[in-house]
Backbone as ProteinMPNN parsed JSONL, in Angstrom:
{"seq_chain_A": "GFELTEQSNGLNPVAQIVFDIILKAKDNQMENGKLYDAYTKAIKVKKQESVNYTEFNIKCRSLFNTQRLLRKKGKDVKNSREDIISLNGRVLEKTTHTKVKNDG", "coords_chain_A": {"N_chain_A": [[0.914, -1.258, -0.045], [0.244, 2.348, -0.378], [2.456, 4.101, 1.664], [3.076, 7.123, 2.659], [4.86, 9.634, 4.426], [4.046, 13.057, 5.363], [5.998, 14.77, 5.015], [7.968, 13.731, 3.634], [6.762, 13.304, 1.353], [6.618, 15.359, -0.75], [4.376, 16.866, -0.911], [1.97, 19.404, -1.809], [-0.658, 20.965, 0.882], [-2.67, 20.99, -0.216], [-2.732, 19.286, -2.303], [-2.246, 16.745, -1.436], [-4.197, 16.551, 0.571], [-6.543, 16.133, -1.578], [-5.404, 13.857, -2.306], [-5.638, 11.653, -0.389], [-7.859, 12.374, -0.357], [-8.602, 10.713, -3.202], [-8.059, 8.221, -2.196], [-9.53, 7.427, -0.753], [-12.359, 7.268, -1.82], [-14.458, 5.656, -3.99], [-13.324, 3.496, -6.482], [-11.453, 4.828, -6.274], [-11.388, 6.64, -8.131], [-12.977, 10.18, -8.8], [-15.436, 12.369, -10.598], [-13.512, 16.077, -11.313], [-14.375, 17.859, -10.513], [-16.439, 17.05, -8.634], [-14.511, 16.188, -6.755], [-13.014, 18.41, -6.023], [-15.027, 19.567, -4.693], [-15.472, 17.773, -2.606], [-13.305, 18.592, -1.262], [-13.293, 21.641, -0.688], [-15.226, 20.99, 1.551], [-13.592, 18.852, 3.435], [-11.925, 20.949, 3.934], [-13.23, 22.597, 5.634], [-14.195, 21.435, 7.561], [-11.46, 21.309, 8.757], [-11.197, 23.853, 9.613], [-9.706, 25.476, 8.432], [-9.447, 28.033, 5.431], [-10.499, 27.446, 1.944], [-9.106, 27.045, -1.398], [-9.838, 28.877, -4.21], [-11.165, 27.418, -7.405], [-9.337, 27.034, -9.416], [-6.953, 27.488, -8.732], [-7.047, 25.425, -6.355], [-6.939, 23.494, -9.166], [-4.691, 24.53, -10.141], [-2.672, 23.662, -7.447], [-2.829, 21.043, -7.397], [-1.146, 20.022, -9.489], [0.744, 18.197, -8.909], [0.169, 16.117, -8.7], [-0.401, 14.619, -11.31], [1.794, 15.235, -12.231], [3.679, 13.578, -10.868], [2.777, 11.47, -11.759], [0.989, 9.791, -9.642], [-1.508, 10.766, -9.796], [-4.119, 10.087, -12.267], [-5.363, 11.94, -15.394], [-8.716, 11.657, -17.408], [-9.89, 13.009, -19.505], [-13.305, 14.497, -19.658], [-16.469, 14.377, -21.331], [-17.696, 16.967, -21.891], [-14.754, 18.91, -23.584], [-13.948, 21.506, -22.688], [-14.805, 21.572, -19.924], [-13.582, 20.992, -17.238], [-14.419, 19.948, -14.693], [-15.422, 17.62, -15.295], [-14.249, 16.601, -16.259], [-12.61, 12.853, -15.195], [-10.404, 12.149, -12.706], [-8.527, 10.086, -11.538], [-6.642, 7.167, -9.23], [-3.446, 5.908, -10.383], [-2.17, 3.532, -10.642], [-3.424, 0.595, -7.891], [-4.78, 0.98, -4.581], [-3.311, -1.261, -2.019], [-4.608, -3.842, -0.148], [-4.107, -4.463, 3.133], [-2.744, -7.331, 4.197], [-2.807, -10.76, 5.699], [-0.235, -12.552, 6.451], [-0.775, -16.339, 5.526], [0.83, -19.519, 6.427], [1.602, -22.168, 4.649], [1.238, -25.457, 4.697], [3.247, -28.068, 3.42], [3.037, -30.803, 2.034], [4.184, -32.652, 0.487]], "CA_chain_A": [[-0.284, -0.162, -0.111], [0.987, 3.543, 0.262], [2.668, 4.441, 3.395], [3.92, 8.172, 2.621], [4.486, 11.127, 5.415], [4.272, 14.567, 4.55], [7.825, 15.589, 4.584], [8.699, 12.548, 2.338], [5.438, 12.58, -0.29], [7.116, 16.712, -1.337], [2.77, 17.881, -2.187], [1.528, 20.595, -0.972], [-0.716, 20.45, 1.847], [-4.054, 20.689, -1.168], [-2.316, 18.0, -2.762], [-2.492, 16.014, 0.184], [-5.946, 16.274, 1.283], [-7.191, 15.258, -2.756], [-4.516, 12.196, -2.671], [-6.021, 11.28, 0.673], [-9.221, 11.86, -0.895], [-8.911, 9.945, -3.968], [-7.619, 7.16, -1.434], [-10.673, 6.311, 0.322], [-13.142, 7.272, -3.094], [-15.446, 4.51, -4.536], [-12.858, 2.785, -7.321], [-10.517, 5.559, -6.016], [-11.542, 7.811, -8.785], [-14.211, 10.956, -8.774], [-15.274, 14.316, -11.412], [-13.157, 16.827, -10.917], [-16.398, 19.424, -9.955], [-16.794, 16.441, -6.999], [-13.641, 16.149, -5.903], [-13.272, 20.144, -5.705], [-16.528, 19.863, -4.082], [-14.78, 16.721, -0.726], [-11.925, 18.857, -1.076], [-13.471, 22.014, 0.862], [-16.01, 20.198, 2.567], [-12.564, 18.795, 4.616], [-10.618, 21.771, 5.004], [-14.53, 23.232, 6.359], [-14.044, 20.571, 9.109], [-10.203, 21.543, 9.586], [-11.685, 25.083, 10.147], [-8.869, 26.402, 7.085], [-9.886, 28.075, 4.119], [-10.01, 26.498, 1.099], [-8.725, 27.698, -2.033], [-10.459, 28.908, -5.659], [-11.152, 26.099, -8.315], [-8.361, 27.289, -10.622], [-6.016, 27.353, -7.743], [-7.145, 23.997, -7.036], [-6.309, 22.924, -9.982], [-2.836, 23.914, -10.32], [-2.12, 22.763, -6.929], [-2.865, 19.917, -8.041], [-1.122, 18.915, -10.732], [1.877, 17.764, -8.564], [0.038, 14.589, -8.674], [-0.16, 14.058, -12.085], [3.366, 15.044, -12.764], [4.615, 12.576, -10.812], [1.672, 10.547, -12.039], [-0.106, 9.725, -8.617], [-3.14, 10.441, -9.982], [-4.835, 10.49, -13.79], [-6.71, 13.022, -15.813], [-9.602, 11.815, -18.497], [-11.324, 14.559, -19.654], [-15.022, 14.138, -19.741], [-17.568, 14.403, -22.435], [-17.284, 18.27, -22.308], [-12.676, 19.348, -23.493], [-14.0, 22.563, -22.164], [-14.888, 21.431, -18.917], [-12.817, 20.429, -16.388], [-15.23, 19.631, -13.646], [-15.972, 16.553, -15.708], [-12.833, 14.986, -16.234], [-12.123, 12.215, -14.068], [-9.607, 12.026, -11.867], [-7.876, 8.15, -10.672], [-5.376, 6.729, -8.91], [-2.657, 5.838, -11.279], [-2.34, 2.104, -9.825], [-4.252, 0.318, -7.327], [-4.147, 0.426, -3.029], [-2.807, -2.721, -1.879], [-4.902, -4.006, 0.647], [-2.837, -5.061, 4.047], [-3.492, -8.88, 4.321], [-2.218, -11.639, 6.183], [0.582, -14.013, 5.211], [-0.279, -17.555, 6.309], [1.983, -20.42, 6.558], [1.105, -23.591, 3.973], [1.937, -27.037, 5.382], [3.534, -28.664, 2.203], [3.125, -33.1, 2.14], [5.052, -33.469, -0.5]], "C_chain_A": [[0.81, 1.311, 0.241], [1.324, 3.502, 1.374], [3.466, 6.007, 3.035], [3.591, 9.521, 3.341], [4.354, 12.036, 4.892], [5.43, 14.91, 3.693], [8.831, 14.495, 3.788], [8.389, 12.253, 1.327], [6.111, 14.193, -0.823], [5.102, 17.127, -1.859], [3.084, 18.879, -0.68], [0.43, 20.714, -0.11], [-2.843, 20.584, 0.642], [-3.977, 19.791, -1.895], [-2.566, 17.083, -2.479], [-3.628, 15.635, 0.412], [-6.208, 15.6, 0.212], [-6.351, 14.235, -2.703], [-5.359, 11.686, -2.181], [-7.899, 10.587, -0.377], [-9.894, 10.621, -2.073], [-8.459, 8.18, -2.854], [-8.873, 6.702, -1.653], [-12.19, 6.645, -0.666], [-13.296, 6.096, -3.825], [-14.293, 3.761, -5.753], [-11.939, 3.67, -6.958], [-10.044, 6.025, -7.546], [-12.62, 8.839, -8.448], [-14.13, 12.102, -9.911], [-14.359, 14.829, -10.398], [-13.951, 17.723, -10.389], [-16.237, 18.427, -8.394], [-16.011, 16.494, -6.52], [-12.906, 17.604, -5.214], [-13.653, 20.155, -4.454], [-16.28, 19.064, -2.279], [-14.068, 18.118, -0.847], [-12.741, 20.834, 0.178], [-14.107, 21.65, 1.632], [-14.903, 19.526, 3.779], [-11.888, 19.755, 4.648], [-12.089, 22.199, 5.639], [-13.384, 22.336, 7.721], [-12.083, 20.965, 9.627], [-9.985, 23.049, 10.15], [-10.165, 25.6, 9.094], [-9.751, 26.99, 5.83], [-9.04, 27.803, 3.206], [-9.441, 27.728, 0.032], [-9.233, 27.879, -3.341], [-10.505, 27.272, -6.518], [-9.755, 26.379, -8.843], [-7.201, 27.084, -9.745], [-5.712, 25.407, -7.251], [-6.469, 23.294, -7.831], [-4.503, 23.047, -10.266], [-1.844, 23.398, -8.69], [-1.972, 21.555, -6.365], [-2.315, 19.041, -9.081], [0.574, 18.53, -10.25], [2.046, 16.369, -8.373], [-0.083, 13.852, -9.771], [1.083, 14.274, -12.188], [4.293, 14.213, -12.706], [3.878, 11.082, -10.645], [1.163, 8.987, -10.727], [-1.285, 9.409, -9.152], [-3.261, 10.46, -12.044], [-5.62, 10.955, -14.527], [-7.398, 12.259, -16.968], [-10.169, 12.839, -18.739], [-12.198, 13.777, -20.516], [-15.481, 15.175, -20.71], [-17.45, 16.202, -22.785], [-15.736, 18.367, -22.902], [-12.809, 20.65, -22.168], [-14.027, 23.123, -20.914], [-14.683, 20.628, -17.636], [-13.129, 19.927, -14.802], [-16.119, 18.463, -14.03], [-15.369, 15.641, -15.641], [-12.683, 13.939, -14.419], [-11.23, 11.738, -13.43], [-9.581, 9.986, -11.059], [-6.534, 8.254, -10.187], [-4.672, 6.288, -10.189], [-2.072, 5.148, -10.275], [-3.204, 1.542, -8.825], [-3.965, -0.254, -5.653], [-4.565, -0.955, -2.427], [-3.797, -3.228, -0.824], [-3.823, -4.613, 1.772], [-3.744, -6.868, 3.658], [-2.37, -9.798, 4.777], [-1.167, -12.482, 5.931], [-0.074, -15.035, 6.532], [0.596, -18.546, 5.894], [0.904, -21.582, 6.188], [1.849, -24.722, 4.605], [2.379, -27.658, 3.743], [3.858, -30.376, 2.739], [3.81, -33.158, 1.282], [6.163, -33.381, -0.192]], "O_chain_A": [[1.841, 1.303, 0.913], [0.639, 2.922, 2.216], [4.682, 5.929, 3.21], [2.643, 10.281, 3.144], [4.55, 11.985, 3.678], [5.721, 15.165, 2.525], [10.026, 14.518, 3.492], [8.908, 11.514, 0.49], [5.976, 13.998, -2.03], [4.745, 17.562, -2.954], [3.684, 19.035, 0.384], [0.038, 19.785, -0.816], [-3.928, 20.196, 1.075], [-5.022, 19.285, -2.302], [-3.199, 16.355, -3.242], [-4.022, 14.47, 0.45], [-6.239, 14.387, 0.419], [-6.88, 13.363, -3.394], [-6.152, 11.105, -2.922], [-8.535, 9.594, -0.732], [-10.93, 9.957, -2.042], [-8.852, 7.098, -3.288], [-9.268, 5.858, -2.457], [-13.21, 6.2, -0.14], [-12.306, 5.527, -4.284], [-15.101, 2.877, -6.036], [-10.972, 3.21, -7.566], [-8.934, 5.912, -8.067], [-13.397, 8.343, -7.633], [-13.079, 12.687, -10.172], [-14.23, 14.472, -9.227], [-13.466, 18.28, -9.404], [-15.986, 18.929, -7.298], [-16.247, 16.93, -5.393], [-12.394, 17.706, -4.099], [-13.07, 20.525, -3.435], [-16.672, 19.497, -1.196], [-14.73, 18.894, -0.158], [-12.635, 21.0, 1.393], [-13.701, 21.906, 2.766], [-15.243, 19.626, 4.958], [-10.984, 19.661, 5.478], [-11.842, 21.953, 6.82], [-12.373, 22.583, 8.379], [-11.664, 20.83, 10.777], [-9.052, 23.444, 10.85], [-9.69, 26.545, 9.725], [-10.681, 26.337, 5.357], [-7.81, 27.78, 3.157], [-9.319, 28.916, 0.329], [-9.107, 26.802, -3.925], [-9.92, 26.248, -6.164], [-8.97, 25.534, -8.411], [-6.366, 26.326, -10.237], [-4.852, 24.573, -7.534], [-5.548, 22.554, -7.487], [-3.578, 22.261, -10.466], [-0.707, 22.927, -8.707], [-1.366, 21.106, -5.392], [-2.66, 17.929, -9.481], [1.496, 18.566, -11.066], [3.004, 15.642, -8.108], [0.034, 12.63, -9.679], [1.691, 13.206, -12.262], [5.209, 13.91, -13.471], [4.103, 10.095, -9.945], [1.064, 7.772, -10.901], [-1.946, 8.37, -9.123], [-2.393, 10.872, -12.815], [-6.756, 10.483, -14.479], [-6.537, 12.094, -17.832], [-10.955, 13.462, -18.025], [-12.101, 12.97, -21.44], [-15.11, 16.334, -20.89], [-17.126, 16.588, -23.908], [-15.272, 17.339, -22.409], [-12.135, 20.767, -21.144], [-13.676, 24.241, -20.539], [-15.457, 19.811, -17.138], [-12.294, 19.615, -13.953], [-17.186, 18.195, -13.479], [-15.504, 14.474, -15.272], [-12.671, 14.215, -13.219], [-11.191, 10.519, -13.592], [-10.295, 9.194, -10.444], [-5.616, 9.016, -10.491], [-5.405, 6.305, -11.178], [-1.563, 5.651, -9.273], [-4.186, 2.284, -8.859], [-3.347, -1.266, -5.322], [-5.649, -1.535, -2.359], [-3.604, -2.209, -0.161], [-2.801, -5.178, 1.382], [-4.785, -7.268, 3.138], [-1.214, -9.69, 4.369], [-1.344, -13.244, 4.98], [-0.041, -14.869, 7.752], [1.17, -18.321, 4.828], [-0.099, -21.938, 6.806], [3.033, -24.693, 4.939], [1.473, -27.556, 2.915], [4.65, -30.869, 3.541], [4.3, -34.287, 1.329], [7.033, -33.958, -0.846]]}, "name": "protein", "num_of_chains": 1, "seq": "GFELTEQSNGLNPVAQIVFDIILKAKDNQMENGKLYDAYTKAIKVKKQESVNYTEFNIKCRSLFNTQRLLRKKGKDVKNSREDIISLNGRVLEKTTHTKVKNDG"}
């Protein structure tokens, strides 16, 4: 799985929140507009001030540049709110290892 600390992952606070939201999202993907809405809700819970939609997209660029997230254009190429943002790869579930007895 992903075990990234804030010091070692090099993400700005907005990108870190967005990455955490995607990790918890169904199928690890969301429309960009809904992702922004989830970000603003998360910021309100922390009693911080959110950035506007344009700055949000700029702050998230590091997630795409490092290929942690992928962007797929939506139906309307001029509307980035419909873009599908998804995790590049998959989240590995924590598994327990069991010993298998080999009688052969």
